[in-house]
Every structure is written in C-alpha cells, then in structure tokens.
N, C-alpha and C positions, 0 to 999 in steps of 0.2 A: 408210109408216113414220113414226113420231115420233121425232125426236131430242130427246132432254133434255138432253144436254151432261153426263149423269152417269156414272161407270165402271158397267159392269154385268156381270154373272155372276161369273166367276172372277176377273176384275181387281179388280171390285169388292170380293169378299171378302180378295184379297190386300191391296190398297190398305189398307182397315179394319184388318186384322191388324197391317199395318207401323204403322199408327198408334198402336194399341194398346200396340204394343212400344217405341216412342217415348215414350210418355206413362210408361210404366212405367220407362222408361231414366232418364227425368226426375227420377222420384220416387226412384229408388236413387241416381242420381249426387248428387242434391241432397242425401240425407239422409248419405252417406257419401263422396261424393267420387268421382272416377273409378277411384283405385286400390285403394278398398275395395269398390266396387260391382261385383257379378259377374254374368257372364252366367246362371247358374244363378238367383239371387235374381230377377233380371229375369223370366227365363221362367217362374219359378213364379206370380209375379204375374199374368202372362196366362194360367195354366194350359197351357203347354205344357212341351214336354222341350227340354233345352238343343239336341239336334239339329235340332228343330223350328224353333226360334228361327234356328238359324246356317243355316236353308233364306232365311230373308228377310235376314240380314247376315252377311256371312262371316266377322266377328270383332269384337271387343269395340271396335276402333280405329274400324271402319266404323260400328258403331252409333252411337259418340260422335259422329262425324261429322255423322251424319243427325240426332241431337237437336240439335245446334248449328245445322243447316240448317234445322230446324223453328223454332227459336227465332227466328232472323234473318227467317223467312218472315213470323213474326207479328209482328214489329217494323216490317217494310216496309210492311205495311198502313197505317200511321200515317206512315212517312216514306219515300215512293216514292224519294228520291235525285234526282229531276228537279223541284223546285219552282224556279220562277224568283224566286218572292218570298220573300226572306229572312226575312221577318217569318213568314211561314207555314209555313217549315220549322220555325221555333224552336217556334211553336205545336204542330205535330205532335208534336214531339219531348216536349213537356210531356204532351200527350195520351197518348202512349206511357207517360209516367213513372206517369200515371193507371191506365193499363192494368195497368201491372207490380204495382199495389197490390192488383189481383184473381186474381194468379197468382204466389203466393208461392213455389210450387216452383220455377217459371222463374226468380225472383229468386235463390233458393238453389243453383239450379244454376251461374248466372252468376258469383255471388260465389264460391262454392268452387271453382268451375274455374278461374276467373282467378287466383285465389291459387295453387293446385296450379300452374298453368301457367307461371309463372315460372321454374320450373325447366326448363331448356333439353331435358331428355330427355323433358318430357311430350308425349303425343302432341298434345295440343290447343296445345302452345308457339306454333308458327307461326300457328295459326288465330288466337290472341288477339292475337300481334304485328300481323298484317295487319290485322284487324279495329280496333285501336287507331289505326292509321295511316289507315284509310278514316274511322272516326268524327271525327278530329280534322280531318283535309280536309274533310269534309263540313259540319261545324260552322262552321268556318272560313270555309267559301266562304258560307255562309248569313250571318255576319256582314260580310263582306265586301260582299256585295249590299247588305246594310241601311247599312254607312257610307257606300256612293255614293250612297244616298237620302236621307243626313243624318239618320239614324236611331238611331245611335250617340252616346252621349255622347262629346265632343271628348276627345281622348286616349287612347280606348280602342282597344287593338289587339285585331283580330279574332281573331288565332291566340293571344294570351293570354286571350282572352274564352273560347274553344273550349276551353283547356286547363282553365280555371276551371269551366265548365258540366259537362264530363265527371268533374270531382272531384268537384263538389257531387252530381251523378247517383249517382256510384258510393259516395262516402261515404254518402250518406243511405240507400243500399237497406241498408249493413251496421247502421246504426243503427236503420233499420226492422225489421230480421229480429229484432234484439235485443228490442225492444220498439214493437210494432206500433201501440199506443194511443198513444203520446206523438208520434208524428212524421208528418207529412203529407208526402210524398216530392214529391208534385206542387208542393204549395203553397212547399216549399222552394227548389226549382229555379225556381219563378217569381219568388219574391221576389230571387233572385241576378240572374236576367236582367233585371230591373226597374232594378236598380243601374246597368245598361248602356246602357239604350235611352232614347230621348227620345219615344216614342209609347207607346201604350196596348197592354197585350198581352193 
C-alpha cells in the first residue's frame, strides 16, 4: 500500500468542496461585508443549494469563522510565531505583505470585516480583538529580541514600534485597495521598519 499523505475518496471531495465554499465566502464577504453577504449567494457561486452548503457549515457565523481561519493559515506560512530571530520575524511579515498584494480578495475581506467588527455585536468582534492583541504581542516580542541584540535605533520602544508597524500595514492596505498602481504595500512597510533598525533589512 502506498501512502501519499493526501486525502482520498469522499474525504478528499468534502475537503475540496469546503475549500470552494470558503473561497466563495471570501469573495462574497469581501465585496459586501459580512452583514450583506448571504449564504444563498455563496451557495450559488459554487453551484450548490443553501441546504447543501449548510451540510458543510451549520450557519453563517460558522462559515465566517472558517474563512477567517483560512486567512490565518495562509498568514502562518510566512510567520510561524516560533521565530527566535526577531529580524527574521520582521522579514517574514514583510513577505506576508508582499503575498497580500497577490490576493486582493483576502485584503478586501480583512479590511471590510475589521471595520465592521468594531461593533461589539458583530460575530467577528471578539476574533479581531484577540487577533490585534496577538499580532501586537508577536511583533513587540520580535522587536524586543532585536533590541537585545542592539539592532534597534537607540530610544525605539518595541511596543510603540509594533503599534506603528501594524498601523502602516493596515493603512497601506486601505490605500492600496483604492489605487493598486500608486502604492507598494511591502515597500511602504519596509521603509518604515528601516527607520527603526540598525541592520540591513
């Protein structure tokens, strides 16, 4: 028997179908936000009935959670969260920004939902609150490791640097979505970080 490590049979079909639904969910939620996007529209995009879609995801909130998890999985390919080298962590984040330039749907989803989710009653509110805390801590830790190695400009506070980097990354996404030809998100982030460090990026 040959073991390929790939899902087979009905499991493979189910996993593939779930991925199609999630990608359609990204498109629908990106275009109209969570509140306007409907299960019916997502089902139509993948050629399914609403009942068929609800066989894979019990409700709209569960689908949203899975869409956000997919986005995080893609992000973790660039930043594992286990880097011991702070500089490499920051480099990984910039590579992630470069990747985001190739997936405008995901960028639109993040930008739209993060704005909607400032409302406490939004189903993704707690997710974005937790995500911001985690991302801020993750980047702060990277800058702290760099500071310990003398790689930060004297006087730079790691926590403030992390907040600034998040602001640049999020703000650049909005500007890029408005005019993709006028702004390079990765380069904007890179230029900001270069102001904070004493080593080559």
